[in-house]
C-alpha positions in Angstrom: 100.6 101.2 82.0 97.4 100.0 80.3 95.1 97.6 82.1 96.0 94.5 80.1 99.7 94.8 81.1 98.9 95.3 84.8 98.9 92.5 87.4 95.1 92.6 87.6 94.7 92.7 83.9 96.9 89.6 83.5 94.9 87.8 86.2 91.6 88.7 84.5 92.9 87.1 81.3 93.2 83.8 83.2 90.0 83.9 85.3 87.6 85.7 83.0 84.8 87.6 84.7 84.6 85.4 87.8 84.7 86.9 91.2 88.2 87.7 92.5 89.4 89.1 95.8 91.4 92.2 95.2 93.7 94.1 97.6 93.9 97.8 96.9 93.8 101.3 98.3 91.7 104.4 98.1 92.6 107.9 99.0 90.8 111.0 100.2 92.6 114.2 99.1 91.3 117.1 101.1 92.2 120.7 100.2 92.5 123.6 102.6 88.8 124.4 102.3 87.9 120.8 103.4 86.8 119.8 99.9 87.4 116.3 98.6 89.0 115.5 95.3 86.8 113.1 93.2 87.3 111.7 89.7 84.6 110.8 87.3 85.5 107.3 86.2 85.1 106.0 82.6 84.1 102.5 83.6 80.9 103.5 85.5 80.6 107.1 84.4 80.2 108.0 88.1 82.4 109.8 90.6 84.8 108.1 93.0 88.1 108.5 94.8 91.5 108.0 93.3 92.1 104.3 93.9 93.7 101.1 92.6 95.4 97.8 93.1 99.1 97.2 93.7 101.4 96.0 91.0 103.8 93.1 91.8 106.5 94.2 94.3 104.7 97.4 95.4 103.9 98.3 99.0 100.5 99.7 99.8 102.0 103.2 100.1 103.9 102.9 96.8 100.7 101.7 95.1 98.5 104.6 96.3 101.2 107.1 95.4 101.5 105.7 91.9 97.7 105.6 91.5 97.4 109.2 92.6 100.1 110.3 90.1 98.5 108.3 87.3 95.0 109.4 87.9 95.5 113.0 89.0 99.0 114.2 88.1 99.7 115.0 91.7 102.7 113.8 93.8 101.8 113.1 97.4 104.1 114.7 100.1 102.1 113.4 103.0 100.2 110.1 103.5 98.2 108.8 106.4 96.2 105.6 106.8 92.8 105.9 108.5 90.9 102.7 107.8 90.3 99.4 106.0 87.2 98.5 104.1 86.2 95.0 103.1 82.4 94.8 103.9 80.9 92.9 100.9 77.7 95.0 101.2 79.9 97.8 99.8 83.0 96.1 98.4 81.5 93.4 96.2 81.3 95.1 92.8 80.3 94.0 89.3 81.8 96.3 86.6 79.8 97.2 83.5 81.9 94.7 81.5 80.8 91.9 83.9 84.1 91.6 85.9 83.3 90.8 89.5 85.5 91.8 92.5 85.4 91.8 96.2 87.7 94.7 97.2 89.9 94.8 100.4 90.9 98.4 100.5 93.3 100.3 102.7 92.0 103.8 103.2 94.4 106.7 103.0 94.2 110.5 103.5 96.4 113.4 102.4 96.1 117.1 102.5 99.6 117.8 101.0 100.8 117.3 97.5 102.7 118.9 94.7 102.0 119.2 91.0 99.2 120.3 88.7 95.8 118.5 88.7 95.3 116.8 85.4 92.7 114.4 84.1 94.7 113.7 80.9 94.7 109.9 81.4 92.6 106.8 80.7 91.3 106.5 84.3 89.8 110.0 84.8 87.2 111.7 82.7 87.1 114.6 85.0 88.6 115.7 88.3 87.0 118.2 90.7 87.0 119.2 94.4 83.6 118.9 96.2 82.4 120.2 99.5 81.2 117.5 101.9 77.6 118.8 101.7 77.6 118.8 97.9 79.0 115.4 96.9 77.9 114.1 93.5 76.5 110.7 92.7 79.2 108.3 94.0 79.9 104.6 93.8 78.6 103.1 97.0 82.1 101.8 98.2 83.5 105.3 97.6 80.7 107.0 99.5 81.3 104.5 102.4 85.1 105.3 102.4 84.2 109.0 102.8 81.8 108.3 105.6 84.5 106.3 107.3 86.9 109.3 106.9 84.4 111.6 108.6 84.1 109.1 111.4 87.9 108.9 111.7 88.1 112.8 111.8 85.5 112.8 114.6 87.0 110.0 116.8 90.6 109.7 115.8 90.2 106.0 115.7 91.2 103.7 112.9 88.1 102.7 111.0 87.4 99.0 110.1 84.4 97.8 108.1 
């Protein structure tokens, strides 16, 4: 589905570039070597996590599964929620086109999936796994989600920011 047909795209047509509060999700896909899958995004030309907003009638889990499939070609076989991020210091974002959002993101993790990794879509310029010590230039809210994941792995406690 292209952006203009999505729920968020239709909302944008009504409110223009004004700040909107957007529910959504992000996911950390970690391979057996502990590397994290990142996508280079066309909107910012920077790296981030697979992420997105739900369409009408979708649950949070359905939404993140759809986003992962659309952005990576992978089908999740395991899904775990580890946190929630809404801190405006990280989650208030102005896109290069001027659209403003304050994201409220449920944070997910998976280390099990099926399929072949593919960046053949409009949302991913490139997909690659990165070691935690060698992460590229990330969007601040994406880096914060990864930090929260590391904290979750250390403590086992749901992360809330």
